C-alpha positions as CSV (number, residue, x, y, z in Angstrom):
1,M,-51.6,8.2,73.4
2,R,-53.4,9.7,70.6
3,R,-50.3,12.5,70.0
4,W,-47.4,9.5,68.9
5,P,-48.6,9.7,65.0
6,T,-48.1,13.4,65.6
7,W,-44.7,13.1,67.5
8,A,-43.1,10.6,64.8
9,A,-44.3,12.3,62.1
10,L,-42.2,15.5,63.2
11,G,-39.6,12.9,63.9
12,A,-39.2,11.8,60.4
13,V,-39.5,14.6,59.1
14,G,-36.8,16.2,61.3
15,G,-34.4,13.4,60.4
16,L,-34.7,13.6,56.5
17,G,-33.9,17.1,57.4
18,L,-31.2,16.7,59.0
19,I,-29.5,13.5,56.7
20,C,-30.3,16.4,53.9
21,L,-27.9,18.8,55.7
22,L,-25.7,16.3,56.7
23,R,-26.0,15.1,53.3
24,L,-22.8,16.4,51.5
25,P,-20.4,16.0,54.5
26,L,-21.4,12.3,54.6
27,T,-20.6,11.8,51.1
28,A,-17.3,13.8,51.3
29,V,-16.5,11.5,54.2
30,A,-17.0,8.2,52.4
31,V,-15.3,9.7,49.0
32,T,-12.3,10.3,51.3
33,A,-12.7,7.4,52.6
34,A,-12.5,5.3,49.7
35,L,-9.3,7.4,48.3
36,R,-7.4,6.4,51.8
37,K,-8.1,2.3,51.0
38,M,-6.9,2.8,47.8
39,G,-3.9,4.2,49.3
40,A,-4.2,8.3,48.5
41,A,-3.5,10.5,51.0
42,E,-3.2,14.4,50.8
43,I,-6.9,14.2,50.0
44,K,-8.1,17.4,49.0
45,L,-12.6,18.0,47.4
46,S,-15.4,19.7,48.0
47,V,-18.7,18.4,47.8
48,S,-21.4,20.6,45.9
49,Q,-23.8,18.2,44.8
50,S,-25.2,14.9,46.0
51,S,-28.6,12.8,45.6
52,P,-28.9,9.2,45.3
53,W,-28.7,10.6,41.2
54,K,-26.0,12.7,41.1
55,V,-22.8,13.2,42.7
56,V,-20.2,16.5,41.9
57,L,-16.7,16.6,43.3
58,D,-15.3,20.2,43.0
59,N,-11.6,21.0,43.1
60,V,-10.2,17.3,43.9
61,G,-6.4,16.4,44.4
62,F,-5.0,13.3,45.8
63,S,-1.7,11.9,45.6
64,L,-1.1,8.1,45.3
65,H,2.6,6.9,45.9
66,T,3.9,9.9,45.3
67,Q,2.0,10.7,42.4
68,A,-0.2,13.9,42.3
69,F,-3.6,14.3,40.6
70,S,-6.0,16.9,40.4
71,A,-9.3,17.8,38.7
72,K,-11.9,20.9,38.6
73,R,-14.6,19.0,38.5
74,V,-15.8,14.9,39.3
75,T,-19.6,14.4,38.4
76,M,-21.1,10.8,38.9
77,E,-25.0,10.4,37.8
78,R,-26.8,6.9,37.5
79,A,-30.3,6.4,36.4
80,H,-31.3,3.2,38.8
81,W,-29.6,4.9,42.3
82,W,-30.3,1.6,44.2
83,M,-27.8,-0.3,41.8
84,A,-24.2,-0.9,42.8
85,S,-23.1,1.1,40.5
86,L,-20.9,5.0,40.4
87,G,-23.4,5.5,36.7
88,A,-21.8,8.0,34.4
89,V,-18.9,9.5,35.7
90,R,-17.4,12.8,33.9
91,V,-14.0,13.6,35.1
92,E,-12.6,17.3,34.0
93,Q,-9.9,19.4,34.1
94,V,-7.5,17.1,35.5
95,R,-3.6,18.1,35.6
96,L,-1.3,15.0,35.9
97,P,1.9,16.0,36.2
98,V,4.5,13.0,35.2
99,T,8.4,13.4,36.8
100,L,10.6,11.6,34.2
101,D,13.4,11.9,36.5
102,G,13.2,8.0,38.4
103,T,11.1,10.0,41.2
104,T,7.5,9.0,39.9
105,S,6.3,5.7,41.2
106,N,4.5,2.9,39.4
107,L,1.2,2.7,39.7
108,L,0.9,-0.6,39.6
109,T,3.4,-1.4,42.9
110,G,2.2,-0.7,46.3
111,A,-1.1,-2.2,47.5
112,T,-2.3,-3.4,44.0
113,S,0.3,-5.4,43.6
114,A,0.2,-7.3,46.9
115,R,-3.4,-8.3,45.6
116,Q,-2.4,-9.3,41.5
117,S,-1.8,-12.8,42.5
118,T,-5.4,-12.7,43.9
119,A,-7.2,-10.6,41.5
120,A,-5.9,-12.9,38.3
121,S,-8.3,-15.7,39.3
122,Q,-11.0,-13.5,39.6
123,P,-13.5,-11.7,36.8
124,V,-13.1,-7.7,36.3
125,T,-16.1,-5.7,37.1
126,L,-16.2,-2.2,37.2
127,P,-18.3,-0.3,39.2
128,L,-19.4,2.2,36.6
129,E,-21.1,2.0,33.2
130,E,-19.7,5.1,31.2
131,I,-16.6,7.3,31.9
132,S,-15.0,10.2,30.5
133,I,-12.6,12.4,30.8
134,D,-10.4,15.5,29.9
135,G,-7.2,17.6,31.2
136,Q,-3.4,17.4,30.6
137,V,-0.1,16.1,31.9
138,V,2.1,17.7,32.1
139,V,5.7,15.8,31.1
140,Q,8.2,17.2,33.5
141,A,12.6,16.3,33.1
142,A,15.3,18.5,34.6
143,A,16.5,21.1,33.0
144,L,13.7,20.8,30.3
145,P,10.9,23.0,29.7
146,D,7.6,21.2,30.3
147,Q,5.7,19.9,27.9
148,T,1.8,19.4,27.9
149,L,-0.4,17.3,26.4
150,T,-4.4,17.9,26.1
151,V,-6.5,14.5,26.9
152,K,-9.4,13.0,26.1
153,I,-10.6,9.4,27.1
154,A,-14.2,8.4,26.9
155,A,-15.2,4.7,27.3
156,K,-18.6,2.9,27.8
157,L,-20.5,-0.8,28.6
158,N,-22.0,-2.2,25.6
159,G,-24.8,-4.3,25.3
160,K,-22.3,-7.3,25.0
161,N,-20.0,-6.6,28.3
162,E,-17.4,-5.3,26.8
163,W,-15.8,-2.2,27.5
164,E,-15.2,0.3,24.1
165,G,-13.2,3.6,24.3
166,Q,-11.3,6.0,23.0
167,A,-8.4,8.4,23.4
168,Q,-6.4,10.8,22.2
169,A,-3.7,13.2,22.9
170,E,-2.0,15.7,21.6
171,A,0.6,18.6,21.9
172,P,2.9,20.6,19.8
173,G,5.2,18.1,17.6
174,L,2.8,15.3,19.3
175,A,-0.6,13.3,18.4
176,V,-1.5,9.5,19.4
177,K,-4.8,8.7,19.0
178,A,-6.0,5.3,20.1
179,E,-9.2,3.0,21.0
180,G,-10.1,-0.4,21.9
181,T,-12.3,-2.5,23.6
182,F,-12.6,-5.1,26.9
183,R,-13.5,-7.9,27.1
184,L,-15.4,-8.4,30.8
185,S,-16.0,-12.2,30.8
186,D,-12.5,-13.2,29.4
187,R,-10.9,-10.0,30.3
188,E,-9.1,-10.0,26.7
189,F,-8.0,-6.3,25.3
190,R,-7.8,-5.7,22.0
191,F,-6.7,-1.7,21.4
192,R,-5.5,-0.1,18.0
193,L,-3.2,3.1,17.5
194,P,-4.8,4.3,14.1
195,E,-2.2,7.2,14.2
196,F,0.6,8.7,15.9
197,S,2.6,11.4,15.2
198,L,6.0,12.9,16.5
199,D,8.4,16.2,16.2
200,L,11.8,14.7,16.8
201,Q,13.4,17.8,17.1
202,R,10.8,19.0,19.8
203,W,10.7,15.6,21.5
204,Q,14.5,15.2,21.4
205,G,15.2,16.3,25.1
206,V,12.7,13.8,26.2
207,L,13.4,11.0,24.0
208,E,16.6,10.8,25.4
209,R,15.7,10.3,29.0
210,F,14.6,6.6,27.3
211,V,17.2,6.3,23.9
212,V,21.1,7.2,24.5
213,L,23.0,7.7,21.0
214,P,26.3,6.5,21.1
215,G,29.1,9.2,21.4
216,G,27.9,12.5,23.5
217,K,25.3,15.0,21.9
218,W,22.9,14.5,19.3
219,E,21.0,16.5,17.4
220,L,17.5,15.0,16.1
221,A,15.4,16.6,13.5
222,G,12.4,14.9,11.7
223,Q,8.6,13.8,11.7
224,L,8.1,10.0,13.1
225,S,4.8,8.4,12.6
226,G,3.1,5.4,12.8
227,S,0.5,3.0,13.7
228,A,-0.4,0.1,15.9
229,E,-2.1,-2.8,16.9
230,G,-2.2,-5.0,19.4
231,R,-4.0,-8.0,21.7
232,V,-3.3,-8.7,25.6
233,Q,-5.1,-11.9,27.6
234,G,-4.0,-13.3,30.7
235,K,0.1,-14.0,29.5
236,N,-0.7,-13.5,26.2
237,V,0.4,-10.9,24.8
238,T,0.5,-9.7,20.3
239,L,1.3,-6.1,19.7
240,A,2.0,-4.7,16.2
241,G,2.7,-1.8,14.7
242,R,4.1,0.3,11.2
243,V,6.8,3.2,12.0
244,Q,7.4,5.5,9.2
245,L,10.9,8.5,9.2
246,R,10.3,11.4,6.5
247,K,12.7,14.7,6.7
248,G,14.9,12.9,9.5
249,L,18.3,14.2,10.5
250,L,21.2,12.6,12.9
251,R,24.3,15.2,13.2
252,Y,27.5,14.3,15.8
253,P,29.3,17.9,15.6
254,E,31.8,16.9,18.2
255,K,32.8,14.3,15.1
256,N,31.1,16.8,12.2
257,V,29.0,14.1,11.5
258,A,25.3,14.7,10.0
259,L,23.1,12.2,8.4
260,T,20.6,14.0,6.6
261,G,17.0,13.2,4.3
262,V,16.6,10.4,6.6
263,E,13.9,7.9,5.4
264,V,13.0,5.1,7.3
265,D,9.9,2.3,6.3
266,L,9.7,0.0,9.0
267,A,6.5,-2.6,10.0
268,F,6.9,-4.4,13.0
269,D,5.5,-7.9,13.2
270,D,6.3,-8.3,17.2
271,L,6.5,-4.8,18.6
272,L,7.4,-6.2,22.2
273,N,10.4,-8.1,20.6
274,F,11.4,-5.9,18.1
275,H,11.1,-7.6,15.8
276,T,10.6,-7.4,11.7
277,P,9.8,-9.8,8.6
278,P,13.0,-9.3,5.8
279,G,12.5,-6.2,3.9
280,Q,12.3,-3.2,5.9
281,T,14.3,0.2,3.9
282,A,16.2,2.7,5.0
283,R,17.3,5.8,3.3
284,A,19.4,8.7,3.3
285,Q,20.4,11.3,1.5
286,E,23.6,12.5,2.9
287,L,25.9,11.6,5.1
288,K,28.7,13.6,5.6
289,I,31.8,12.9,7.8
290,G,34.2,15.7,8.2
291,E,35.3,16.7,4.3
292,F,34.1,13.3,3.2
293,T,30.7,13.0,1.3
294,L,28.2,9.7,0.8
295,R,25.4,10.3,-1.3
296,D,22.2,7.9,-2.0
297,L,22.3,5.7,0.9
298,G,19.8,2.6,0.6
299,V,19.2,-0.1,3.3
300,V,17.0,-3.3,3.0
301,F,17.4,-5.4,6.3
302,A,15.8,-6.8,8.9
303,V,15.3,-6.0,13.4
304,E,16.0,-8.7,14.7
305,S,15.7,-7.7,17.9
306,V,16.4,-4.6,20.6
307,E,19.9,-5.5,19.4
308,K,21.1,-6.6,16.1
309,I,20.3,-5.7,12.9
310,A,20.4,-7.9,9.8
311,V,21.5,-5.5,6.6
312,A,20.4,-7.7,2.9
313,H,21.3,-5.2,0.8
314,A,23.2,-1.3,1.2
315,T,24.5,0.8,-1.1
316,L,25.6,4.1,-1.8
317,K,27.6,7.0,-3.8
318,T,30.9,8.0,-3.6
319,L,33.4,9.2,-5.4
320,G,32.3,9.3,-8.5
321,G,30.8,5.5,-8.3
322,T,28.6,2.9,-6.3
323,V,29.8,0.9,-3.7
324,T,28.1,-2.0,-2.2
325,A,28.3,-4.0,0.8
326,E,27.4,-7.7,1.1
327,P,24.8,-9.0,3.6
328,F,26.0,-8.4,7.7
329,K,25.2,-8.1,10.8
330,L,25.1,-5.0,13.0
331,S,24.8,-5.7,16.8
332,A,24.7,-3.0,19.7
333,N,26.8,-4.7,21.7
334,Q,29.8,-5.9,19.2
335,S,32.5,-4.2,19.2
336,V,33.3,-5.1,15.6
337,L,32.3,-4.3,12.5
338,E,33.6,-6.9,9.2
339,V,31.7,-5.5,6.2
340,T,33.1,-6.4,2.6
341,V,32.3,-3.8,0.0
342,L,31.8,-3.7,-3.5
343,A,32.8,-1.1,-5.2
344,D,31.8,0.3,-9.2
345,G,32.9,2.9,-11.3
346,L,34.9,4.4,-8.5
347,D,36.1,7.8,-10.8
348,V,40.2,7.9,-10.1
349,V,40.2,11.6,-9.5
350,Q,38.2,12.1,-6.6
351,I,40.2,9.5,-5.4
352,L,43.2,10.7,-5.5
353,A,41.8,14.5,-4.6
354,I,40.7,12.5,-1.0
355,A,44.9,11.7,-1.0
356,P,46.6,15.2,-2.0
357,S,49.8,13.5,-1.1
358,V,49.9,11.4,-3.8
359,P,52.6,12.0,-6.1
360,A,50.4,11.7,-9.4
361,R,47.2,12.8,-11.2
362,A,44.7,10.4,-13.1
363,S,41.7,10.1,-14.6
364,G,39.5,7.0,-14.9
365,R,37.4,4.3,-13.2
366,V,38.0,1.5,-10.6
367,D,36.2,-1.1,-9.4
368,G,36.5,-3.4,-6.5
369,R,36.6,-5.9,-3.6
370,L,37.4,-4.8,-0.1
371,P,36.7,-6.4,3.3
372,V,36.6,-3.8,5.7
373,R,37.0,-4.6,9.6
374,I,35.9,-1.6,12.0
375,D,36.9,-1.4,16.2
376,S,38.3,0.2,18.6
377,S,41.7,1.4,17.3
378,G,40.0,2.1,14.1
379,L,39.2,1.3,10.0
380,H,41.1,-2.0,8.6
381,I,41.5,-3.4,5.2
382,G,41.6,-7.2,4.0
383,T,42.1,-9.5,1.1
384,G,40.6,-7.1,-1.8
385,W,41.8,-5.4,-4.9
386,L,40.7,-2.6,-7.4
387,A,41.0,-2.7,-10.2
388,L,40.5,-0.3,-13.7
389,K,37.1,-1.0,-15.0
390,S,37.0,-2.2,-18.3
391,G,36.4,-0.1,-21.8
392,V,37.7,2.7,-19.0
393,Y,40.1,5.2,-20.8
394,A,42.4,6.2,-18.3
395,E,45.4,8.1,-17.5
396,I,47.9,9.0,-15.3
397,Q,50.3,12.5,-14.7
398,L,53.0,11.2,-12.5
399,N,55.0,13.7,-9.9
400,A,57.4,11.1,-8.9
401,V,60.7,12.1,-9.7
402,G,63.0,8.3,-9.8
403,L,60.2,6.4,-10.0
404,L,60.9,4.8,-13.7
405,T,64.2,6.1,-14.2
406,N,66.0,4.5,-10.7
407,G,68.0,1.7,-12.3
408,V,67.6,2.6,-15.7
409,N,70.8,3.9,-17.6
410,P,70.8,7.2,-18.6
411,K,72.3,6.3,-22.6
412,D,69.2,3.9,-22.7
413,A,67.3,5.3,-25.4
414,R,63.7,4.8,-22.8
415,Y,65.8,7.1,-20.2
416,A,65.1,10.0,-21.6
417,V,61.0,9.3,-22.4
418,L,60.8,8.2,-18.9
419,N,62.0,10.8,-17.1
420,K,59.6,13.1,-19.0
421,I,56.9,10.5,-17.7
422,E,57.9,10.7,-14.3
423,S,58.3,14.5,-14.1
424,G,55.1,14.9,-14.6
425,L,56.0,15.9,-18.9
426,L,54.2,13.4,-20.4
427,R,50.6,11.6,-19.8
428,L,51.1,8.1,-19.7
429,K,47.7,6.3,-21.1
430,V,46.7,3.6,-18.5
431,G,45.9,0.0,-20.4
432,E,46.0,-2.2,-16.6
433,L,45.9,-1.0,-13.6
434,R,45.3,-3.7,-10.2
435,L,45.9,-2.6,-6.4
436,E,45.8,-6.0,-5.2
437,I,45.2,-6.1,-1.5
438,R,47.2,-7.9,1.0
439,P,47.2,-10.6,-1.4
440,P,47.7,-14.1,-0.1
441,N,51.4,-16.1,0.1
442,A,53.0,-11.8,0.4
443,P,55.6,-11.6,2.2
444,P,55.6,-10.0,6.1
445,G,54.6,-6.5,6.7
446,R,53.4,-5.8,2.5
447,S,50.3,-4.3,2.0
448,A,49.5,-4.2,-1.3
449,T,50.8,-4.5,-4.6
450,L,50.0,-2.5,-7.2
451,H,50.4,-3.4,-11.0
452,V,50.4,-0.6,-14.2
453,T,50.7,-1.0,-17.5
454,G,51.0,1.5,-19.7
455,E,52.4,3.9,-22.5
456,P,52.8,8.3,-23.4
457,V,49.6,9.4,-24.5
458,D,51.5,11.6,-27.5
459,P,51.0,8.0,-30.0
460,E,54.7,9.4,-31.7
461,L,56.8,8.2,-28.1
462,K,56.6,4.7,-28.1
463,A,58.0,3.5,-24.8
464,P,55.8,1.1,-22.8
465,V,56.0,1.2,-19.0
466,T,54.6,-1.3,-17.2
467,L,55.0,-0.5,-13.0
468,D,55.4,-2.5,-10.1
469,L,55.3,-1.2,-6.4
470,N,55.0,-3.5,-3.4
471,V,53.3,-1.4,-0.2
472,N,55.1,-2.3,2.9
473,G,54.2,-1.1,6.4
474,P,49.9,0.0,7.2
475,L,47.6,0.2,4.5
476,E,45.7,2.0,6.4
477,R,48.0,5.0,6.7
478,L,49.3,4.8,3.0
479,L,46.4,5.0,0.9
480,N,48.4,7.3,-1.7
481,L,50.5,4.7,-2.4
482,G,53.2,5.0,0.1
483,L,55.0,6.4,-2.7
484,D,57.9,7.7,0.3
485,S,60.9,5.9,1.8
486,R,58.8,3.5,3.5
487,V,57.9,1.9,0.1
488,N,60.1,-0.8,-1.5
489,L,60.0,-0.7,-5.5
490,G,59.8,-3.4,-7.6
491,Q,61.9,-3.4,-11.0
492,K,60.8,-0.7,-13.5
493,K,61.4,-2.0,-17.1
């Protein structure tokens, strides 16, 4: 009986020794079981250190709903081993591949989503006090090179029973910083993105997986940047932010369309619904459509939704003058765009340069108002007008034999001068010029009327000319004033 204390002591020591020998495999079994309970599969890990105060896992890897995770090392340290907490958790050299072809599962589905309704009514508890993560997120998409983001995340529980943390991600052409707080008592999450930046050209392929531009293959370039902040508490979510684009370029080679020097400034008061207050701005140095060039484009607008934009003011320079659009709306779903444009000081020389078939050369400037409608069949012009700008000198030199002398007796004293004018031998000083487009009460088929008055530039020649032309037929194909067989010429004086 006196030997029992000795055998008990030896048994206790042996038991403790056995536990020490088995603590690493027992820890591995416990961690593996916990991961499996979360729905993980293909679990691999090794335990290099295990004590009540510190656990170190090496070469951790598993998949969760087809999403693969791996980390070089996971360290858990806790000052009070008797508390139900993992303490401070440090995850090193994480590798997380993210595929953008639709195969990556939503990690909030599965067993987690099945318990959402229950969890929503219970306070949130996290079994740790601090966490830090560093590693890489590898963005993968078919036919594109992998894009690797270096990621760092750090969060800890403060004395106010709040989680506060910071995160950042960097890659060539991409930088994001974030910070936030999560209050455990009422589950209020507040966050800020103090800055983000994105090189559109480098990340175009990835962006195209989310946004499809109309018409086909576009080329994008420019620096996108901005900031955001928001709050989430239950179903109440607010999100606001600012977005800027500098040195932007959009090119559509198939249609020979290019928009360069783009600058955009947006301030969203509701990013979730893609809404801004009025007064947002966009500018571009040049829009080239084929051989036609528009410059110094400027737009003031409001984004009403992801599909609708209300334009309050739009202006551009072309043909030596300025064109301004009256307010209009753009919708992603609309098949028709209707807008009224106001022309100021368009150069007649440049107008005629884009219509080489016009049998005339002219100088001067015109103003006007033109309702424009664009649909699947092309461009249509509504009831409007163009007129010689008040106080501006203008000339015209015709090359249309018979235009002025048709119906005039060759013996008439004016015949010789009119013949020289219509043959281009004499220039005509224009006193009045007005093109009425689709005038009210016009006969069916008539698309425009042109009224011109003038006299020879040579002051010694007295031959006042009044020219009235009726344009019959599609005006959009008769912008050369229709001086051909399709035009019915009115009376010449």
